[in-house]
C-alpha positions as CSV (number, residue, x, y, z in Angstrom):
1,X,84.1,119.6,103.5
2,X,86.1,117.2,101.4
3,X,88.6,115.2,103.3
4,X,90.8,112.2,103.5
5,X,90.6,109.9,106.5
6,X,93.2,107.2,107.3
7,X,92.5,104.1,109.3
8,X,94.8,101.3,110.5
9,X,98.2,101.8,112.1
10,X,99.4,100.8,115.5
11,X,102.2,98.7,117.0
12,X,103.5,95.6,115.3
13,X,106.6,93.4,115.7
14,X,109.3,93.3,113.1
15,X,108.4,90.8,110.3
16,X,104.7,91.5,110.9
17,X,102.1,92.9,108.6
18,X,99.7,95.9,108.7
19,X,97.1,97.4,106.4
20,X,96.3,101.1,106.2
21,X,93.3,102.4,104.4
22,X,92.4,105.9,103.2
23,X,88.9,107.1,102.3
24,X,88.1,110.1,100.2
25,X,84.8,111.9,100.8
26,X,84.8,114.0,97.5
27,X,84.0,113.4,93.9
28,X,85.9,112.2,90.8
29,X,88.1,110.0,93.0
30,X,89.0,107.8,90.0
31,X,90.7,110.7,88.2
32,X,93.1,111.5,91.0
33,X,96.4,110.1,92.0
34,X,96.6,108.6,95.5
35,X,99.8,108.4,97.5
36,X,101.1,107.3,100.8
37,X,103.9,109.3,102.5
38,X,105.6,108.8,105.8
39,X,107.6,110.9,108.2
40,X,109.9,109.4,110.8
41,X,111.0,111.5,113.8
42,X,113.6,114.0,112.8
43,X,113.2,113.2,109.1
44,X,111.5,114.9,106.2
45,X,108.3,113.5,104.9
46,X,109.0,111.0,102.1
47,X,106.9,109.4,99.3
48,X,106.4,105.7,99.9
49,X,104.2,104.8,97.0
50,X,101.5,106.2,94.7
51,X,98.9,105.0,92.2
52,X,97.5,107.1,89.4
53,X,93.9,107.1,88.3
54,X,95.0,104.9,85.4
55,X,96.6,102.4,87.8
56,X,100.3,103.3,87.3
57,X,102.2,102.5,90.5
58,X,105.5,103.6,91.9
59,X,107.3,102.5,95.1
60,X,110.2,103.7,97.1
61,X,113.0,101.3,96.6
62,X,113.2,100.2,100.3
63,X,109.6,99.0,100.3
64,X,109.5,97.3,96.9
65,X,108.4,93.7,97.3
66,X,107.0,94.3,100.8
67,X,104.4,97.0,100.4
68,X,101.4,97.0,98.0
69,X,99.2,99.9,97.2
70,X,95.7,99.4,95.8
71,X,92.6,101.5,95.1
72,X,88.9,100.8,94.9
73,X,87.3,103.6,92.9
74,X,83.8,102.4,93.7
75,X,84.5,102.8,97.4
76,X,86.8,105.9,97.1
77,X,89.5,104.1,99.0
78,X,93.2,103.5,98.7
79,X,94.9,100.9,100.8
80,X,98.5,100.2,101.7
81,X,99.3,96.6,102.6
82,X,102.6,96.4,104.4
83,X,104.4,93.1,104.9
84,X,107.7,92.1,106.5
85,X,107.7,95.3,108.4
86,X,111.1,96.6,109.8
87,X,111.9,99.0,112.6
88,X,113.0,101.5,110.0
89,X,109.4,101.6,108.7
90,X,108.3,103.2,111.9
91,X,106.8,106.6,111.0
92,X,103.6,108.6,110.8
93,X,102.0,107.5,107.5
94,X,100.0,110.1,105.6
95,X,97.5,109.6,102.8
96,X,97.7,112.2,100.0
97,X,95.4,112.9,97.0
98,X,96.6,114.8,94.0
99,X,93.7,116.3,92.2
100,X,93.7,115.8,88.4
101,X,92.9,119.6,88.2
102,X,95.9,120.6,90.3
103,X,96.6,120.9,94.0
104,X,96.4,118.2,96.6
105,X,94.9,117.3,100.1
106,X,96.3,115.4,103.0
107,X,95.0,113.1,105.7
108,X,95.9,113.7,109.4
109,X,98.3,110.8,109.5
110,X,98.4,107.5,111.4
111,X,101.3,106.1,113.4
112,X,102.9,102.8,112.5
113,X,105.4,101.6,115.1
114,X,107.5,98.5,114.4
115,X,109.3,96.9,117.4
116,X,112.5,95.0,117.0
């Protein structure tokens, strides 16, 4: 069964850094858009950043200059480097793959907790 699997996450102090990774077990990874979403307690899930198969990148305003998304099409992975983390970045982070043919799939999520 095709799936996405996140790794990374945990507890970090404010101002610290953390790297999340997402691995896709299916085919044609290079054609698909990869995204990271997050959901804080009591809040709706929100898009943090995405990267298309062609390398076009978008970021949520509040993470610009602090977060960096990257992808390795040879390894079927997409990483999220998070620097200068803030308590308001605390959330469950989800990897999302949008298929070039339509539809999407989600990872199970990984918790990032930033202490003040």
